[in-house]
C-alpha positions as semicolon CSV with decimal commas, in nm:
position;residue;x (nm);y (nm);z (nm)
1;M;-1,292;1,601;-0,020
2;S;-1,176;1,448;0,306
3;R;-1,224;1,592;0,651
4;V;-0,853;1,674;0,665
5;H;-0,885;1,894;0,355
6;D;-1,193;2,063;0,507
7;A;-0,994;2,135;0,824
8;L;-0,711;2,284;0,619
9;R;-0,950;2,512;0,432
10;R;-1,120;2,631;0,750
11;A;-0,784;2,697;0,914
12;E;-0,662;2,900;0,619
13;Q;-0,982;3,107;0,613
14;A;-0,951;3,174;0,986
15;G;-0,589;3,283;0,944
16;V;-0,456;3,060;1,222
17;L;-0,177;2,899;1,017
18;G;0,152;3,070;0,944
19;L;0,316;3,062;0,602
20;E;0,618;2,852;0,520
21;N;0,868;2,980;0,263
22;G;0,639;3,276;0,214
23;N;0,371;3,099;0,006
24;A;0,277;2,763;0,151
25;A;0,079;2,682;0,463
26;P;0,195;2,394;0,685
27;P;-0,055;2,112;0,741
28;A;-0,342;2,167;0,980
29;P;-0,327;1,980;1,311
30;P;-0,520;1,651;1,293
31;T;-0,861;1,612;1,445
32;A;-1,022;1,320;1,626
33;A;-1,274;1,290;1,343
34;D;-1,007;1,158;1,109
35;P;-1,021;0,776;1,125
36;L;-0,641;0,746;1,103
37;H;-0,563;0,992;1,382
38;E;-0,529;0,814;1,711
39;Q;-0,397;1,108;1,918
40;P;-0,521;1,450;1,804
41;L;-0,285;1,743;1,850
42;P;-0,392;2,042;2,059
43;P;-0,469;2,362;1,864
44;P;-0,179;2,604;1,808
45;A;-0,125;2,836;2,102
46;A;-0,139;3,207;2,024
47;A;0,103;3,452;2,186
48;N;0,060;3,830;2,163
49;G;-0,207;3,781;1,900
50;M;0,024;3,577;1,674
51;A;-0,042;3,213;1,584
52;R;0,228;2,954;1,649
53;A;0,301;2,743;1,340
54;V;0,318;2,366;1,380
55;P;0,684;2,246;1,365
56;E;0,783;2,067;1,047
57;D;0,865;1,745;1,231
58;A;0,530;1,740;1,412
59;T;0,344;1,587;1,120
60;I;0,403;1,327;0,851
61;G;0,215;1,410;0,535
62;G;-0,044;1,598;0,740
63;L;-0,092;1,308;0,986
64;H;0,029;1,275;1,343
65;P;0,349;1,066;1,362
66;A;0,209;0,867;1,656
67;I;0,021;0,659;1,399
68;L;0,347;0,495;1,292
69;E;0,542;0,535;1,615
70;N;0,304;0,296;1,789
71;V;0,332;0,024;1,525
72;P;0,494;-0,296;1,661
73;E;0,812;-0,407;1,486
74;V;0,871;-0,759;1,359
75;A;1,186;-0,927;1,230
76;F;1,221;-1,000;0,860
77;Q;1,196;-1,378;0,869
78;P;1,018;-1,487;0,550
79;A;0,885;-1,839;0,527
80;P;1,103;-2,075;0,319
81;E;0,831;-2,114;0,054
82;S;0,764;-1,740;0,027
83;H;0,995;-1,666;-0,272
84;L;1,061;-1,316;-0,144
85;L;1,339;-1,100;-0,288
86;D;1,681;-1,198;-0,156
87;L;1,864;-0,882;-0,055
88;Q;2,194;-1,070;-0,042
89;H;2,172;-1,155;-0,414
90;S;2,046;-0,826;-0,554
91;H;2,158;-0,902;-0,912
92;E;1,946;-1,214;-0,952
93;T;1,697;-1,196;-1,236
94;P;1,371;-1,193;-1,031
95;A;1,496;-0,894;-0,833
96;E;1,584;-0,709;-1,152
97;E;1,239;-0,774;-1,297
98;F;1,070;-0,621;-0,993
99;R;1,307;-0,325;-1,001
100;T;1,202;-0,268;-1,361
101;L;0,836;-0,275;-1,256
102;R;0,917;-0,039;-0,967
103;T;1,089;0,206;-1,202
104;R;0,791;0,217;-1,436
105;L;0,546;0,272;-1,152
106;N;0,761;0,544;-0,997
107;H;0,770;0,720;-1,333
108;L;0,391;0,699;-1,362
109;Q;0,365;0,848;-1,014
110;T;0,540;1,162;-1,140
111;L;0,274;1,199;-1,411
112;Q;-0,045;1,132;-1,215
113;P;-0,173;1,085;-0,859
114;L;-0,076;0,723;-0,798
115;H;-0,033;0,585;-0,448
116;T;-0,276;0,295;-0,394
117;I;-0,248;-0,013;-0,618
118;V;-0,463;-0,325;-0,631
119;I;-0,288;-0,645;-0,743
120;S;-0,522;-0,914;-0,877
121;S;-0,544;-1,195;-1,132
122;P;-0,820;-1,359;-1,334
123;S;-0,795;-1,693;-1,146
124;P;-0,616;-1,844;-0,845
125;A;-0,252;-1,962;-0,855
126;E;-0,137;-1,709;-1,114
127;G;0,109;-1,520;-0,893
128;K;-0,078;-1,215;-0,763
129;T;0,043;-1,252;-0,402
130;F;0,398;-1,322;-0,523
131;T;0,384;-1,003;-0,729
132;A;0,228;-0,786;-0,457
133;V;0,478;-0,888;-0,189
134;N;0,790;-0,854;-0,402
135;L;0,678;-0,525;-0,555
136;A;0,625;-0,387;-0,204
137;L;0,971;-0,507;-0,104
138;A;1,128;-0,351;-0,412
139;E;0,960;-0,017;-0,342
140;S;1,064;-0,027;0,024
141;H;1,431;-0,061;-0,076
142;L;1,423;0,306;-0,181
143;T;1,500;0,510;0,129
144;E;1,254;0,786;0,041
145;N;0,961;0,545;0,018
146;R;0,732;0,443;0,301
147;V;0,540;0,138;0,177
148;L;0,229;-0,042;0,300
149;L;0,157;-0,402;0,197
150;G;-0,206;-0,486;0,270
151;D;-0,371;-0,828;0,258
152;F;-0,718;-0,755;0,124
153;D;-0,775;-1,116;0,019
154;L;-0,998;-1,186;0,316
155;R;-1,113;-1,517;0,167
156;R;-0,769;-1,678;0,141
157;P;-0,510;-1,453;0,308
158;L;-0,145;-1,553;0,273
159;I;0,071;-1,252;0,354
160;H;0,083;-1,319;0,729
161;N;0,214;-1,669;0,656
162;L;0,482;-1,540;0,417
163;F;0,615;-1,297;0,678
164;Q;0,545;-1,539;0,966
165;V;0,342;-1,288;1,168
166;D;0,003;-1,317;1,335
167;R;-0,300;-1,283;1,112
168;A;-0,485;-1,079;1,374
169;P;-0,523;-0,805;1,466
170;G;-0,530;-0,676;1,112
171;L;-0,747;-0,518;0,844
172;T;-1,083;-0,661;0,949
173;D;-1,025;-0,574;1,314
174;Y;-0,947;-0,214;1,217
175;L;-1,247;-0,181;0,985
176;M;-1,477;-0,312;1,259
177;G;-1,338;-0,057;1,504
178;Q;-1,179;-0,313;1,735
179;V;-0,821;-0,177;1,710
180;P;-0,661;0,150;1,596
181;L;-0,464;0,147;1,272
182;S;-0,133;0,124;1,457
183;G;-0,257;-0,191;1,628
184;A;-0,334;-0,355;1,294
185;L;0,003;-0,278;1,130
186;R;0,345;-0,442;1,163
187;R;0,669;-0,270;1,068
188;V;0,934;-0,497;0,919
189;S;1,258;-0,437;1,105
190;G;1,524;-0,250;0,911
191;M;1,290;-0,158;0,625
192;N;1,044;0,111;0,524
193;L;0,784;-0,163;0,488
194;Y;0,462;-0,188;0,690
195;V;0,244;-0,499;0,668
196;L;-0,132;-0,496;0,720
197;P;-0,243;-0,861;0,759
198;A;-0,598;-0,969;0,683
199;G;-0,712;-0,982;1,045
200;S;-0,977;-1,196;1,210
201;P;-1,197;-1,407;0,977
202;V;-1,530;-1,250;0,881
203;R;-1,840;-1,408;0,731
204;N;-1,910;-1,145;0,463
205;P;-1,583;-0,990;0,338
206;L;-1,749;-0,796;0,054
207;E;-1,988;-0,619;0,289
208;L;-1,702;-0,516;0,517
209;L;-1,494;-0,386;0,226
210;N;-1,794;-0,184;0,104
211;T;-1,818;0,023;0,424
212;R;-1,738;0,392;0,453
213;Q;-1,449;0,304;0,682
214;A;-1,279;0,107;0,402
215;K;-1,331;0,388;0,151
216;T;-1,189;0,643;0,394
217;L;-0,886;0,422;0,450
218;F;-0,804;0,436;0,078
219;E;-0,843;0,814;0,082
220;E;-0,620;0,870;0,384
221;L;-0,335;0,622;0,329
222;P;-0,155;0,834;0,064
223;K;-0,097;1,095;0,336
224;V;0,118;0,848;0,529
225;F;0,259;0,608;0,268
226;T;0,434;0,668;-0,063
227;W;0,288;0,341;-0,190
228;A;0,005;0,123;-0,060
229;I;-0,004;-0,213;-0,239
230;F;-0,297;-0,450;-0,185
231;D;-0,325;-0,821;-0,256
232;T;-0,686;-0,907;-0,347
233;P;-0,890;-1,214;-0,447
234;P;-0,903;-1,325;-0,813
235;L;-1,133;-1,114;-1,027
236;L;-1,336;-1,403;-1,171
237;F;-1,400;-1,573;-0,835
238;S;-1,539;-1,290;-0,622
239;A;-1,647;-0,928;-0,650
240;D;-1,399;-0,808;-0,386
241;A;-1,124;-0,709;-0,629
242;N;-1,374;-0,534;-0,857
243;L;-1,489;-0,318;-0,566
244;L;-1,136;-0,246;-0,443
245;S;-1,021;-0,147;-0,792
246;T;-1,277;0,135;-0,791
247;L;-1,124;0,269;-0,467
248;A;-0,757;0,242;-0,567
249;D;-0,559;0,470;-0,796
250;G;-0,457;0,183;-1,021
251;T;-0,486;-0,191;-1,083
252;I;-0,223;-0,441;-1,196
253;L;-0,339;-0,768;-1,348
254;V;-0,114;-1,074;-1,303
255;V;-0,134;-1,360;-1,554
256;K;0,063;-1,685;-1,572
257;I;0,228;-1,784;-1,896
258;G;0,101;-2,121;-2,015
259;S;-0,189;-2,118;-1,769
260;T;-0,403;-1,806;-1,802
261;T;-0,626;-1,819;-2,109
262;F;-0,693;-1,525;-2,336
263;D;-1,064;-1,560;-2,259
264;N;-1,001;-1,525;-1,885
265;V;-0,787;-1,216;-1,940
266;T;-1,063;-1,061;-2,150
267;R;-1,331;-1,142;-1,893
268;A;-1,116;-1,009;-1,609
269;M;-1,053;-0,681;-1,791
270;Q;-1,423;-0,644;-1,870
271;S;-1,516;-0,705;-1,505
272;L;-1,321;-0,403;-1,385
273;C;-1,557;-0,114;-1,324
274;E;-1,295;0,158;-1,363
275;N;-1,055;0,219;-1,649
276;N;-0,751;0,234;-1,420
277;V;-0,558;-0,075;-1,528
278;L;-0,190;0,019;-1,519
279;G;-0,067;-0,292;-1,695
280;I;-0,030;-0,670;-1,692
281;V;0,248;-0,868;-1,523
282;A;0,335;-1,196;-1,698
283;N;0,439;-1,454;-1,439
284;G;0,599;-1,793;-1,503
285;A;0,844;-1,708;-1,783
286;R;1,121;-1,962;-1,839
287;A;1,438;-1,882;-1,649
288;S;1,654;-1,920;-1,961
289;E;1,459;-1,644;-2,135
290;L;1,508;-1,402;-1,847
291;Y;1,868;-1,477;-1,760
292;S;1,982;-1,408;-2,116
293;K;1,890;-1,043;-2,059
294;Y;2,139;-0,997;-1,776
295;T;2,437;-1,224;-1,843
296;Y;2,608;-0,944;-2,035
297;Y;2,606;-0,718;-1,730
298;Y;2,654;-0,955;-1,437
299;S;2,904;-1,236;-1,409
300;K;2,871;-1,532;-1,176
301;T;3,157;-1,405;-0,963
302;E;2,984;-1,079;-0,873
């Protein structure tokens, strides 16, 4: 149980929080001990022996809104080779495929606690980064979603290049305590999408990802973001993705048709320490096979 939950329980026992709608207590004010809280709120002021409830708009998911208010904003200027979803051509087949994946994940989220997702593949060049970025974009198109896209592939980070933003400060700088979380994030202008680039290069990525700070980050992010999607190294080339899959709520495995072997898929599945694989994304299907699914519904003039 996190420190935030402990604070909530202590506050309820002390009777300092008012009730909302007669049966639910509003979130406890954040404390400086929480690694994601950069500016702790003062305790509620009591008047005539009565406690003052925290206003509804004073917190976001139990966290202080200053965490996201201080995030710098960047323009959406994807690199030409990024293959990101084109919002101007929303009916194109790739966009529809990612909307289908989004719909399935959103349905799963109604059935189980599912907020943090690791995207990996058995080997390099199978489309894991392509899948992670476009899934995050698809989720951010829903107005009720606040989405984090994190580059946890510290060995070969690409997300900062795709969005044409600085690599640092980012994840590694935050985990080493050099910047607050807001200083490591970038908000994409006009979207509910926040990007967490890899950050400054480090010599031992696995050791950094195995710290308590990294584990706490996974625990706390669902209180701020509807979805947190992480690009990670290939499963068969480092232990990073295996470790991260044990911290996340679910794992998606990306394979490439005509490239990924059945043996590599089997080995990758066996390498995962937790039985939280949500499914497999098949990348590299022929365009003619996909377009035949949608020609009935969309004409070229639309």
